[in-house]
N, CA, C, O and CB atoms as a CASP TS submission, in Angstrom:
PFRMAT TS
TARGET T0000
AUTHOR 0000-0000-0000
METHOD Language model
MODEL 1
PARENT N/A
ATOM      1  N   UNK     1      32.545 -51.467  -9.505  1.00  0.00           N
ATOM      2  CA  UNK     1      32.958 -50.458 -10.483  1.00  0.00           C
ATOM      3  C   UNK     1      33.691 -49.334  -9.753  1.00  0.00           C
ATOM      4  O   UNK     1      33.238 -48.885  -8.701  1.00  0.00           O
ATOM      5  CB  UNK     1      31.726 -49.899 -11.273  1.00  0.00           C
ATOM      6  N   UNK     2      34.817 -48.876 -10.299  1.00  0.00           N
ATOM      7  CA  UNK     2      35.506 -47.717  -9.730  1.00  0.00           C
ATOM      8  C   UNK     2      34.697 -46.443  -9.995  1.00  0.00           C
ATOM      9  O   UNK     2      33.948 -46.345 -10.966  1.00  0.00           O
ATOM     10  CB  UNK     2      36.937 -47.586 -10.321  1.00  0.00           C
ATOM     11  N   UNK     3      34.873 -45.502  -9.121  1.00  0.00           N
ATOM     12  CA  UNK     3      34.180 -44.218  -9.293  1.00  0.00           C
ATOM     13  C   UNK     3      34.763 -43.469 -10.481  1.00  0.00           C
ATOM     14  O   UNK     3      35.974 -43.474 -10.703  1.00  0.00           O
ATOM     15  CB  UNK     3      34.286 -43.357  -8.009  1.00  0.00           C
ATOM     16  N   UNK     4      33.907 -42.842 -11.221  1.00  0.00           N
ATOM     17  CA  UNK     4      34.373 -42.049 -12.353  1.00  0.00           C
ATOM     18  C   UNK     4      34.358 -40.565 -11.983  1.00  0.00           C
ATOM     19  O   UNK     4      33.591 -40.142 -11.118  1.00  0.00           O
ATOM     20  CB  UNK     4      33.496 -42.310 -13.606  1.00  0.00           C
ATOM     21  N   UNK     5      35.187 -39.803 -12.625  1.00  0.00           N
ATOM     22  CA  UNK     5      35.245 -38.349 -12.460  1.00  0.00           C
ATOM     23  C   UNK     5      35.586 -37.926 -11.033  1.00  0.00           C
ATOM     24  O   UNK     5      35.023 -36.953 -10.532  1.00  0.00           O
ATOM     25  CB  UNK     5      33.925 -37.736 -12.865  1.00  0.00           C
ATOM     26  N   UNK     6      36.502 -38.642 -10.366  1.00  0.00           N
ATOM     27  CA  UNK     6      36.911 -38.233  -9.023  1.00  0.00           C
ATOM     28  C   UNK     6      38.237 -37.475  -9.041  1.00  0.00           C
ATOM     29  O   UNK     6      38.627 -36.877  -8.038  1.00  0.00           O
ATOM     30  CB  UNK     6      37.024 -39.451  -8.115  1.00  0.00           C
ATOM     31  N   UNK     7      38.922 -37.502 -10.171  1.00  0.00           N
ATOM     32  CA  UNK     7      40.217 -36.841 -10.254  1.00  0.00           C
ATOM     33  C   UNK     7      40.059 -35.393 -10.719  1.00  0.00           C
ATOM     34  O   UNK     7      39.188 -35.097 -11.537  1.00  0.00           O
ATOM     35  CB  UNK     7      41.147 -37.607 -11.202  1.00  0.00           C
ATOM     36  N   UNK     8      40.900 -34.486 -10.203  1.00  0.00           N
ATOM     37  CA  UNK     8      40.812 -33.083 -10.650  1.00  0.00           C
ATOM     38  C   UNK     8      41.284 -32.943 -12.089  1.00  0.00           C
ATOM     39  O   UNK     8      41.997 -33.798 -12.614  1.00  0.00           O
ATOM     40  CB  UNK     8      41.646 -32.166  -9.733  1.00  0.00           C
ATOM     41  N   UNK     9      40.878 -31.868 -12.703  1.00  0.00           N
ATOM     42  CA  UNK     9      41.285 -31.579 -14.084  1.00  0.00           C
ATOM     43  C   UNK     9      42.782 -31.288 -14.108  1.00  0.00           C
ATOM     44  O   UNK     9      43.289 -30.589 -13.231  1.00  0.00           O
ATOM     45  CB  UNK     9      40.477 -30.372 -14.671  1.00  0.00           C
ATOM     46  N   UNK    10      43.487 -31.810 -15.090  1.00  0.00           N
ATOM     47  CA  UNK    10      44.928 -31.645 -15.231  1.00  0.00           C
ATOM     48  C   UNK    10      45.230 -30.638 -16.330  1.00  0.00           C
ATOM     49  O   UNK    10      44.732 -30.767 -17.448  1.00  0.00           O
ATOM     50  CB  UNK    10      45.607 -32.996 -15.534  1.00  0.00           C
ATOM     51  N   UNK    11      46.052 -29.624 -16.013  1.00  0.00           N
ATOM     52  CA  UNK    11      46.469 -28.620 -16.985  1.00  0.00           C
ATOM     53  C   UNK    11      47.926 -28.917 -17.346  1.00  0.00           C
ATOM     54  O   UNK    11      48.811 -28.829 -16.495  1.00  0.00           O
ATOM     55  CB  UNK    11      46.299 -27.152 -16.418  1.00  0.00           C
ATOM     56  N   UNK    12      48.167 -29.267 -18.602  1.00  0.00           N
ATOM     57  CA  UNK    12      49.528 -29.621 -19.043  1.00  0.00           C
ATOM     58  C   UNK    12      50.465 -28.427 -19.064  1.00  0.00           C
ATOM     59  O   UNK    12      51.650 -28.571 -18.763  1.00  0.00           O
ATOM     60  CB  UNK    12      49.482 -30.244 -20.423  1.00  0.00           C
ATOM     61  N   UNK    13      49.965 -27.261 -19.412  1.00  0.00           N
ATOM     62  CA  UNK    13      50.800 -26.069 -19.554  1.00  0.00           C
ATOM     63  C   UNK    13      50.328 -24.949 -18.635  1.00  0.00           C
ATOM     64  O   UNK    13      49.938 -23.879 -19.101  1.00  0.00           O
ATOM     65  CB  UNK    13      50.797 -25.589 -21.005  1.00  0.00           C
ATOM     66  N   UNK    14      50.364 -25.194 -17.346  1.00  0.00           N
ATOM     67  CA  UNK    14      49.965 -24.171 -16.370  1.00  0.00           C
ATOM     68  C   UNK    14      51.157 -23.232 -16.150  1.00  0.00           C
ATOM     69  O   UNK    14      52.242 -23.700 -15.806  1.00  0.00           O
ATOM     70  CB  UNK    14      49.495 -24.826 -15.004  1.00  0.00           C
ATOM     71  N   UNK    15      50.980 -21.935 -16.338  1.00  0.00           N
ATOM     72  CA  UNK    15      52.109 -21.014 -16.140  1.00  0.00           C
ATOM     73  C   UNK    15      52.386 -20.771 -14.661  1.00  0.00           C
ATOM     74  O   UNK    15      51.467 -20.725 -13.844  1.00  0.00           O
ATOM     75  CB  UNK    15      51.835 -19.681 -16.838  1.00  0.00           C
ATOM     76  N   UNK    16      53.665 -20.616 -14.330  1.00  0.00           N
ATOM     77  CA  UNK    16      54.076 -20.187 -13.007  1.00  0.00           C
ATOM     78  C   UNK    16      54.354 -18.700 -13.115  1.00  0.00           C
ATOM     79  O   UNK    16      55.187 -18.284 -13.920  1.00  0.00           O
ATOM     80  CB  UNK    16      55.332 -20.987 -12.483  1.00  0.00           C
ATOM     81  N   UNK    17      53.667 -17.891 -12.311  1.00  0.00           N
ATOM     82  CA  UNK    17      53.770 -16.442 -12.388  1.00  0.00           C
ATOM     83  C   UNK    17      54.513 -15.890 -11.184  1.00  0.00           C
ATOM     84  O   UNK    17      54.303 -16.331 -10.054  1.00  0.00           O
ATOM     85  CB  UNK    17      52.384 -15.813 -12.489  1.00  0.00           C
ATOM     86  N   UNK    18      55.387 -14.918 -11.435  1.00  0.00           N
ATOM     87  CA  UNK    18      56.072 -14.173 -10.386  1.00  0.00           C
ATOM     88  C   UNK    18      55.887 -12.698 -10.716  1.00  0.00           C
ATOM     89  O   UNK    18      56.325 -12.231 -11.768  1.00  0.00           O
ATOM     90  CB  UNK    18      57.606 -14.565 -10.280  1.00  0.00           C
ATOM     91  N   UNK    19      55.240 -11.971  -9.817  1.00  0.00           N
ATOM     92  CA  UNK    19      54.879 -10.560 -10.018  1.00  0.00           C
ATOM     93  C   UNK    19      54.148 -10.350 -11.343  1.00  0.00           C
ATOM     94  O   UNK    19      54.376  -9.368 -12.049  1.00  0.00           O
ATOM     95  CB  UNK    19      56.134  -9.679  -9.972  1.00  0.00           C
ATOM     96  N   UNK    20      53.271 -11.293 -11.659  1.00  0.00           N
ATOM     97  CA  UNK    20      52.464 -11.201 -12.866  1.00  0.00           C
ATOM     98  C   UNK    20      53.184 -11.587 -14.136  1.00  0.00           C
ATOM     99  O   UNK    20      52.582 -11.553 -15.210  1.00  0.00           O
ATOM    100  CB  UNK    20      51.957  -9.836 -13.008  1.00  0.00           C
ATOM    101  N   UNK    21      54.453 -11.954 -14.056  1.00  0.00           N
ATOM    102  CA  UNK    21      55.239 -12.331 -15.240  1.00  0.00           C
ATOM    103  C   UNK    21      55.385 -13.844 -15.275  1.00  0.00           C
ATOM    104  O   UNK    21      55.703 -14.454 -14.254  1.00  0.00           O
ATOM    105  CB  UNK    21      56.642 -11.642 -15.233  1.00  0.00           C
ATOM    106  N   UNK    22      55.159 -14.464 -16.434  1.00  0.00           N
ATOM    107  CA  UNK    22      55.324 -15.918 -16.524  1.00  0.00           C
ATOM    108  C   UNK    22      56.793 -16.310 -16.452  1.00  0.00           C
ATOM    109  O   UNK    22      57.640 -15.716 -17.120  1.00  0.00           O
ATOM    110  CB  UNK    22      54.705 -16.449 -17.821  1.00  0.00           C
ATOM    111  N   UNK    23      57.084 -17.320 -15.632  1.00  0.00           N
ATOM    112  CA  UNK    23      58.450 -17.815 -15.485  1.00  0.00           C
ATOM    113  C   UNK    23      58.657 -19.054 -16.341  1.00  0.00           C
ATOM    114  O   UNK    23      59.607 -19.134 -17.120  1.00  0.00           O
ATOM    115  CB  UNK    23      58.760 -18.126 -14.012  1.00  0.00           C
ATOM    116  N   UNK    24      57.757 -20.017 -16.189  1.00  0.00           N
ATOM    117  CA  UNK    24      57.840 -21.249 -16.969  1.00  0.00           C
ATOM    118  C   UNK    24      56.476 -21.931 -16.962  1.00  0.00           C
ATOM    119  O   UNK    24      55.531 -21.454 -16.334  1.00  0.00           O
ATOM    120  CB  UNK    24      58.940 -22.199 -16.403  1.00  0.00           C
ATOM    121  N   UNK    25      56.393 -23.042 -17.665  1.00  0.00           N
ATOM    122  CA  UNK    25      55.166 -23.825 -17.728  1.00  0.00           C
ATOM    123  C   UNK    25      55.394 -25.156 -17.027  1.00  0.00           C
ATOM    124  O   UNK    25      56.491 -25.713 -17.065  1.00  0.00           O
ATOM    125  CB  UNK    25      54.716 -24.044 -19.199  1.00  0.00           C
ATOM    126  N   UNK    26      54.336 -25.659 -16.383  1.00  0.00           N
ATOM    127  CA  UNK    26      54.437 -26.903 -15.634  1.00  0.00           C
ATOM    128  C   UNK    26      53.076 -27.578 -15.644  1.00  0.00           C
ATOM    129  O   UNK    26      52.052 -26.916 -15.814  1.00  0.00           O
ATOM    130  CB  UNK    26      54.928 -26.652 -14.176  1.00  0.00           C
ATOM    131  N   UNK    27      53.061 -28.884 -15.465  1.00  0.00           N
ATOM    132  CA  UNK    27      51.800 -29.601 -15.327  1.00  0.00           C
ATOM    133  C   UNK    27      51.264 -29.433 -13.916  1.00  0.00           C
ATOM    134  O   UNK    27      52.010 -29.578 -12.948  1.00  0.00           O
ATOM    135  CB  UNK    27      51.975 -31.093 -15.665  1.00  0.00           C
ATOM    136  N   UNK    28      49.976 -29.129 -13.791  1.00  0.00           N
ATOM    137  CA  UNK    28      49.401 -28.879 -12.474  1.00  0.00           C
ATOM    138  C   UNK    28      47.900 -29.109 -12.499  1.00  0.00           C
ATOM    139  O   UNK    28      47.278 -29.173 -13.559  1.00  0.00           O
ATOM    140  CB  UNK    28      49.714 -27.454 -12.009  1.00  0.00           C
ATOM    141  N   UNK    29      47.333 -29.231 -11.301  1.00  0.00           N
ATOM    142  CA  UNK    29      45.884 -29.315 -11.198  1.00  0.00           C
ATOM    143  C   UNK    29      45.256 -27.931 -11.077  1.00  0.00           C
ATOM    144  O   UNK    29      44.032 -27.802 -11.041  1.00  0.00           O
ATOM    145  CB  UNK    29      45.488 -30.176 -10.005  1.00  0.00           C
ATOM    146  N   UNK    30      46.086 -26.904 -11.016  1.00  0.00           N
ATOM    147  CA  UNK    30      45.593 -25.522 -10.986  1.00  0.00           C
ATOM    148  C   UNK    30      45.879 -24.869 -12.335  1.00  0.00           C
ATOM    149  O   UNK    30      46.855 -25.203 -13.007  1.00  0.00           O
ATOM    150  CB  UNK    30      46.255 -24.709  -9.822  1.00  0.00           C
ATOM    151  N   UNK    31      45.011 -23.932 -12.718  1.00  0.00           N
ATOM    152  CA  UNK    31      45.157 -23.284 -14.024  1.00  0.00           C
ATOM    153  C   UNK    31      46.442 -22.468 -14.109  1.00  0.00           C
ATOM    154  O   UNK    31      47.089 -22.436 -15.156  1.00  0.00           O
ATOM    155  CB  UNK    31      43.957 -22.386 -14.304  1.00  0.00           C
ATOM    156  N   UNK    32      46.817 -21.807 -13.009  1.00  0.00           N
ATOM    157  CA  UNK    32      48.075 -21.051 -12.946  1.00  0.00           C
ATOM    158  C   UNK    32      48.549 -21.007 -11.506  1.00  0.00           C
ATOM    159  O   UNK    32      47.742 -21.100 -10.581  1.00  0.00           O
ATOM    160  CB  UNK    32      47.900 -19.607 -13.512  1.00  0.00           C
ATOM    161  N   UNK    33      49.857 -20.866 -11.310  1.00  0.00           N
ATOM    162  CA  UNK    33      50.451 -20.826  -9.983  1.00  0.00           C
ATOM    163  C   UNK    33      51.171 -19.505  -9.813  1.00  0.00           C
ATOM    164  O   UNK    33      51.835 -19.037 -10.738  1.00  0.00           O
ATOM    165  CB  UNK    33      51.416 -22.016  -9.762  1.00  0.00           C
ATOM    166  N   UNK    34      51.050 -18.899  -8.649  1.00  0.00           N
ATOM    167  CA  UNK    34      51.754 -17.653  -8.353  1.00  0.00           C
ATOM    168  C   UNK    34      52.740 -17.914  -7.224  1.00  0.00           C
ATOM    169  O   UNK    34      52.381 -18.488  -6.196  1.00  0.00           O
ATOM    170  CB  UNK    34      50.756 -16.511  -7.973  1.00  0.00           C
ATOM    171  N   UNK    35      54.006 -17.483  -7.424  1.00  0.00           N
ATOM    172  CA  UNK    35      55.050 -17.689  -6.427  1.00  0.00           C
ATOM    173  C   UNK    35      55.618 -16.347  -5.989  1.00  0.00           C
ATOM    174  O   UNK    35      55.612 -15.378  -6.748  1.00  0.00           O
ATOM    175  CB  UNK    35      56.169 -18.594  -6.982  1.00  0.00           C
ATOM    176  N   UNK    36      56.114 -16.303  -4.739  1.00  0.00           N
ATOM    177  CA  UNK    36      56.758 -15.103  -4.224  1.00  0.00           C
ATOM    178  C   UNK    36      58.272 -15.193  -4.379  1.00  0.00           C
ATOM    179  O   UNK    36      58.938 -14.194  -4.650  1.00  0.00           O
ATOM    180  CB  UNK    36      56.387 -14.886  -2.756  1.00  0.00           C
ATOM    181  N   UNK    37      58.804 -16.389  -4.207  1.00  0.00           N
ATOM    182  CA  UNK    37      60.249 -16.596  -4.291  1.00  0.00           C
ATOM    183  C   UNK    37      60.517 -17.708  -5.292  1.00  0.00           C
ATOM    184  O   UNK    37      59.827 -18.728  -5.301  1.00  0.00           O
ATOM    185  CB  UNK    37      60.859 -16.942  -2.895  1.00  0.00           C
ATOM    186  N   UNK    38      61.520 -17.505  -6.131  1.00  0.00           N
ATOM    187  CA  UNK    38      61.945 -18.540  -7.058  1.00  0.00           C
ATOM    188  C   UNK    38      63.450 -18.435  -7.233  1.00  0.00           C
ATOM    189  O   UNK    38      64.078 -17.574  -6.617  1.00  0.00           O
ATOM    190  CB  UNK    38      61.211 -18.414  -8.423  1.00  0.00           C
ATOM    191  N   UNK    39      64.031 -19.268  -8.039  1.00  0.00           N
ATOM    192  CA  UNK    39      65.472 -19.397  -8.150  1.00  0.00           C
ATOM    193  C   UNK    39      66.186 -18.076  -8.405  1.00  0.00           C
ATOM    194  O   UNK    39      67.250 -17.851  -7.827  1.00  0.00           O
ATOM    195  CB  UNK    39      65.800 -20.353  -9.240  1.00  0.00           C
ATOM    196  N   UNK    40      65.657 -17.204  -9.230  1.00  0.00           N
ATOM    197  CA  UNK    40      66.343 -15.966  -9.593  1.00  0.00           C
ATOM    198  C   UNK    40      66.293 -14.893  -8.516  1.00  0.00           C
ATOM    199  O   UNK    40      67.060 -13.933  -8.588  1.00  0.00           O
ATOM    200  CB  UNK    40      65.756 -15.424 -10.846  1.00  0.00           C
ATOM    201  N   UNK    41      65.417 -15.019  -7.515  1.00  0.00           N
ATOM    202  CA  UNK    41      65.385 -14.000  -6.475  1.00  0.00           C
ATOM    203  C   UNK    41      65.536 -14.585  -5.073  1.00  0.00           C
ATOM    204  O   UNK    41      65.315 -13.885  -4.085  1.00  0.00           O
ATOM    205  CB  UNK    41      64.099 -13.222  -6.564  1.00  0.00           C
ATOM    206  N   UNK    42      65.909 -15.860  -4.978  1.00  0.00           N
ATOM    207  CA  UNK    42      66.098 -16.486  -3.667  1.00  0.00           C
ATOM    208  C   UNK    42      67.471 -16.096  -3.112  1.00  0.00           C
ATOM    209  O   UNK    42      68.468 -16.197  -3.827  1.00  0.00           O
ATOM    210  CB  UNK    42      65.962 -18.041  -3.765  1.00  0.00           C
ATOM    211  N   UNK    43      67.542 -15.654  -1.851  1.00  0.00           N
ATOM    212  CA  UNK    43      68.808 -15.197  -1.277  1.00  0.00           C
ATOM    213  C   UNK    43      69.927 -16.230  -1.324  1.00  0.00           C
ATOM    214  O   UNK    43      71.092 -15.856  -1.452  1.00  0.00           O
ATOM    215  CB  UNK    43      68.588 -14.787   0.134  1.00  0.00           C
ATOM    216  N   UNK    44      69.610 -17.505  -1.225  1.00  0.00           N
ATOM    217  CA  UNK    44      70.645 -18.537  -1.265  1.00  0.00           C
ATOM    218  C   UNK    44      71.374 -18.541  -2.598  1.00  0.00           C
ATOM    219  O   UNK    44      72.587 -18.747  -2.636  1.00  0.00           O
ATOM    220  CB  UNK    44      70.037 -19.907  -1.005  1.00  0.00           C
ATOM    221  N   UNK    45      70.654 -18.316  -3.692  1.00  0.00           N
ATOM    222  CA  UNK    45      71.241 -18.394  -5.021  1.00  0.00           C
ATOM    223  C   UNK    45      71.820 -17.076  -5.505  1.00  0.00           C
ATOM    224  O   UNK    45      72.605 -17.074  -6.454  1.00  0.00           O
ATOM    225  CB  UNK    45      70.217 -18.868  -5.991  1.00  0.00           C
ATOM    226  N   UNK    46      71.464 -15.954  -4.889  1.00  0.00           N
ATOM    227  CA  UNK    46      71.990 -14.668  -5.359  1.00  0.00           C
ATOM    228  C   UNK    46      73.003 -14.072  -4.385  1.00  0.00           C
ATOM    229  O   UNK    46      73.340 -12.892  -4.487  1.00  0.00           O
ATOM    230  CB  UNK    46      70.848 -13.685  -5.576  1.00  0.00           C
ATOM    231  N   UNK    47      73.498 -14.890  -3.428  1.00  0.00           N
ATOM    232  CA  UNK    47      74.543 -14.483  -2.483  1.00  0.00           C
ATOM    233  C   UNK    47      74.191 -13.230  -1.695  1.00  0.00           C
ATOM    234  O   UNK    47      75.051 -12.376  -1.478  1.00  0.00           O
ATOM    235  CB  UNK    47      75.830 -14.256  -3.219  1.00  0.00           C
ATOM    236  N   UNK    48      72.965 -13.109  -1.273  1.00  0.00           N
ATOM    237  CA  UNK    48      72.594 -11.968  -0.454  1.00  0.00           C
ATOM    238  C   UNK    48      71.941 -12.430   0.842  1.00  0.00           C
ATOM    239  O   UNK    48      71.013 -11.795   1.343  1.00  0.00           O
ATOM    240  CB  UNK    48      71.654 -11.039  -1.224  1.00  0.00           C
ATOM    241  N   UNK    49      72.432 -13.532   1.373  1.00  0.00           N
ATOM    242  CA  UNK    49      71.865 -14.039   2.611  1.00  0.00           C
ATOM    243  C   UNK    49      72.208 -13.108   3.758  1.00  0.00           C
ATOM    244  O   UNK    49      73.322 -12.593   3.850  1.00  0.00           O
ATOM    245  CB  UNK    49      72.369 -15.457   2.900  1.00  0.00           C
ATOM    246  N   UNK    50      71.257 -12.905   4.611  1.00  0.00           N
ATOM    247  CA  UNK    50      71.451 -12.094   5.800  1.00  0.00           C
ATOM    248  C   UNK    50      71.230 -12.993   6.999  1.00  0.00           C
ATOM    249  O   UNK    50      70.198 -13.656   7.104  1.00  0.00           O
ATOM    250  CB  UNK    50      70.489 -10.859   5.825  1.00  0.00           C
ATOM    251  N   UNK    51      72.189 -13.017   7.896  1.00  0.00           N
ATOM    252  CA  UNK    51      72.056 -13.822   9.095  1.00  0.00           C
ATOM    253  C   UNK    51      71.178 -13.062  10.081  1.00  0.00           C
ATOM    254  O   UNK    51      71.491 -11.937  10.472  1.00  0.00           O
ATOM    255  CB  UNK    51      73.449 -14.152   9.713  1.00  0.00           C
ATOM    256  N   UNK    52      70.093 -13.682  10.472  1.00  0.00           N
ATOM    257  CA  UNK    52      69.198 -13.074  11.446  1.00  0.00           C
ATOM    258  C   UNK    52      69.655 -13.513  12.826  1.00  0.00           C
ATOM    259  O   UNK    52      69.597 -14.695  13.164  1.00  0.00           O
ATOM    260  CB  UNK    52      67.704 -13.470  11.185  1.00  0.00           C
ATOM    261  N   UNK    53      70.106 -12.561  13.612  1.00  0.00           N
ATOM    262  CA  UNK    53      70.608 -12.862  14.941  1.00  0.00           C
ATOM    263  C   UNK    53      69.454 -12.803  15.918  1.00  0.00           C
ATOM    264  O   UNK    53      68.780 -11.781  16.047  1.00  0.00           O
ATOM    265  CB  UNK    53      71.733 -11.885  15.353  1.00  0.00           C
ATOM    266  N   UNK    54      69.239 -13.898  16.596  1.00  0.00           N
ATOM    267  CA  UNK    54      68.173 -13.963  17.579  1.00  0.00           C
ATOM    268  C   UNK    54      68.801 -14.072  18.956  1.00  0.00           C
ATOM    269  O   UNK    54      69.330 -15.118  19.332  1.00  0.00           O
ATOM    270  CB  UNK    54      67.218 -15.158  17.302  1.00  0.00           C
ATOM    271  N   UNK    55      68.737 -12.990  19.694  1.00  0.00           N
ATOM    272  CA  UNK    55      69.225 -12.931  21.067  1.00  0.00           C
ATOM    273  C   UNK    55      70.716 -13.225  21.184  1.00  0.00           C
ATOM    274  O   UNK    55      71.142 -13.879  22.136  1.00  0.00           O
ATOM    275  CB  UNK    55      68.457 -13.896  21.918  1.00  0.00           C
ATOM    276  N   UNK    56      71.510 -12.755  20.237  1.00  0.00           N
ATOM    277  CA  UNK    56      72.957 -12.888  20.326  1.00  0.00           C
ATOM    278  C   UNK    56      73.488 -14.285  20.079  1.00  0.00           C
ATOM    279  O   UNK    56      74.622 -14.581  20.456  1.00  0.00           O
ATOM    280  CB  UNK    56      73.400 -12.445  21.646  1.00  0.00           C
ATOM    281  N   UNK    57      72.717 -15.141  19.466  1.00  0.00           N
ATOM    282  CA  UNK    57      73.144 -16.517  19.243  1.00  0.00           C
ATOM    283  C   UNK    57      74.328 -16.599  18.301  1.00  0.00           C
ATOM    284  O   UNK    57      75.220 -17.424  18.499  1.00  0.00           O
ATOM    285  CB  UNK    57      72.002 -17.335  18.698  1.00  0.00           C
ATOM    286  N   UNK    58      74.350 -15.763  17.284  1.00  0.00           N
ATOM    287  CA  UNK    58      75.465 -15.782  16.344  1.00  0.00           C
ATOM    288  C   UNK    58      76.754 -15.377  17.052  1.00  0.00           C
ATOM    289  O   UNK    58      77.791 -16.016  16.871  1.00  0.00           O
ATOM    290  CB  UNK    58      75.188 -14.845  15.150  1.00  0.00           C
ATOM    291  N   UNK    59      76.692 -14.332  17.847  1.00  0.00           N
ATOM    292  CA  UNK    59      77.897 -13.886  18.562  1.00  0.00           C
ATOM    293  C   UNK    59      78.390 -14.959  19.538  1.00  0.00           C
ATOM    294  O   UNK    59      79.593 -15.196  19.649  1.00  0.00           O
ATOM    295  CB  UNK    59      77.613 -12.573  19.321  1.00  0.00           C
ATOM    296  N   UNK    60      77.457 -15.605  20.244  1.00  0.00           N
ATOM    297  CA  UNK    60      77.867 -16.660  21.171  1.00  0.00           C
ATOM    298  C   UNK    60      78.508 -17.828  20.433  1.00  0.00           C
ATOM    299  O   UNK    60      79.485 -18.400  20.917  1.00  0.00           O
ATOM    300  CB  UNK    60      76.669 -17.151  21.981  1.00  0.00           C
ATOM    301  N   UNK    61      77.981 -18.186  19.284  1.00  0.00           N
ATOM    302  CA  UNK    61      78.559 -19.259  18.489  1.00  0.00           C
ATOM    303  C   UNK    61      79.961 -18.889  18.024  1.00  0.00           C
ATOM    304  O   UNK    61      80.893 -19.686  18.133  1.00  0.00           O
ATOM    305  CB  UNK    61      77.667 -19.577  17.287  1.00  0.00           C
ATOM    306  N   UNK    62      80.102 -17.666  17.504  1.00  0.00           N
ATOM    307  CA  UNK    62      81.409 -17.210  17.017  1.00  0.00           C
ATOM    308  C   UNK    62      82.430 -17.178  18.163  1.00  0.00           C
ATOM    309  O   UNK    62      83.584 -17.568  17.987  1.00  0.00           O
ATOM    310  CB  UNK    62      81.287 -15.805  16.368  1.00  0.00           C
ATOM    311  N   UNK    63      81.997 -16.716  19.321  1.00  0.00           N
ATOM    312  CA  UNK    63      82.892 -16.638  20.468  1.00  0.00           C
ATOM    313  C   UNK    63      83.269 -18.040  20.956  1.00  0.00           C
ATOM    314  O   UNK    63      84.427 -18.299  21.284  1.00  0.00           O
ATOM    315  CB  UNK    63      82.237 -15.834  21.603  1.00  0.00           C
ATOM    316  N   UNK    64      82.294 -18.930  21.001  1.00  0.00           N
ATOM    317  CA  UNK    64      82.533 -20.287  21.485  1.00  0.00           C
ATOM    318  C   UNK    64      83.569 -21.017  20.636  1.00  0.00           C
ATOM    319  O   UNK    64      84.432 -21.714  21.170  1.00  0.00           O
ATOM    320  CB  UNK    64      81.230 -21.074  21.502  1.00  0.00           C
ATOM    321  N   UNK    65      83.488 -20.861  19.332  1.00  0.00           N
ATOM    322  CA  UNK    65      84.400 -21.566  18.437  1.00  0.00           C
ATOM    323  C   UNK    65      85.551 -20.692  17.948  1.00  0.00           C
ATOM    324  O   UNK    65      86.291 -21.060  17.036  1.00  0.00           O
ATOM    325  CB  UNK    65      83.639 -22.099  17.256  1.00  0.00           C
ATOM    326  N   UNK    66      85.683 -19.518  18.583  1.00  0.00           N
ATOM    327  CA  UNK    66      86.764 -18.582  18.274  1.00  0.00           C
ATOM    328  C   UNK    66      86.878 -18.313  16.761  1.00  0.00           C
ATOM    329  O   UNK    66      87.939 -18.463  16.155  1.00  0.00           O
ATOM    330  CB  UNK    66      88.092 -19.129  18.809  1.00  0.00           C
ATOM    331  N   UNK    67      85.759 -17.919  16.194  1.00  0.00           N
ATOM    332  CA  UNK    67      85.700 -17.627  14.765  1.00  0.00           C
ATOM    333  C   UNK    67      85.581 -16.122  14.568  1.00  0.00           C
ATOM    334  O   UNK    67      84.984 -15.417  15.382  1.00  0.00           O
ATOM    335  CB  UNK    67      84.512 -18.368  14.092  1.00  0.00           C
ATOM    336  N   UNK    68      86.157 -15.649  13.476  1.00  0.00           N
ATOM    337  CA  UNK    68      86.002 -14.259  13.082  1.00  0.00           C
ATOM    338  C   UNK    68      84.795 -14.185  12.155  1.00  0.00           C
ATOM    339  O   UNK    68      84.592 -15.085  11.340  1.00  0.00           O
ATOM    340  CB  UNK    68      87.300 -13.702  12.388  1.00  0.00           C
ATOM    341  N   UNK    69      84.002 -13.149  12.264  1.00  0.00           N
ATOM    342  CA  UNK    69      82.780 -13.050  11.454  1.00  0.00           C
ATOM    343  C   UNK    69      83.087 -12.905   9.973  1.00  0.00           C
ATOM    344  O   UNK    69      82.185 -13.083   9.155  1.00  0.00           O
ATOM    345  CB  UNK    69      81.936 -11.872  11.916  1.00  0.00           C
ATOM    346  N   UNK    70      84.324 -12.589   9.589  1.00  0.00           N
ATOM    347  CA  UNK    70      84.677 -12.469   8.182  1.00  0.00           C
ATOM    348  C   UNK    70      85.184 -13.778   7.623  1.00  0.00           C
ATOM    349  O   UNK    70      85.386 -13.877   6.412  1.00  0.00           O
ATOM    350  CB  UNK    70      85.715 -11.393   7.990  1.00  0.00           C
ATOM    351  N   UNK    71      85.406 -14.820   8.476  1.00  0.00           N
ATOM    352  CA  UNK    71      85.851 -16.128   7.987  1.00  0.00           C
ATOM    353  C   UNK    71      84.723 -16.785   7.236  1.00  0.00           C
ATOM    354  O   UNK    71      83.556 -16.641   7.603  1.00  0.00           O
ATOM    355  CB  UNK    71      86.327 -17.031   9.146  1.00  0.00           C
ATOM    356  N   UNK    72      85.057 -17.497   6.200  1.00  0.00           N
ATOM    357  CA  UNK    72      84.062 -18.236   5.423  1.00  0.00           C
ATOM    358  C   UNK    72      84.302 -19.712   5.560  1.00  0.00           C
ATOM    359  O   UNK    72      83.570 -20.514   4.980  1.00  0.00           O
ATOM    360  CB  UNK    72      84.095 -17.829   3.947  1.00  0.00           C
TER
END
């Protein structure tokens, strides 16, 4: 006989919360999910990416390939 009651409870309409505000509903094994980053505030999607330069790596790359930092 297979074991009974080994699966977690499934919530069909679990809200995804961002700063306490519901974003959408999703199926989950948790009653509610809290996120810090989502599509509307992710830097990739809102064109506010900041290049983090670690020990001059960006400058060395730009110099090596003779690129201007304003080139896209």
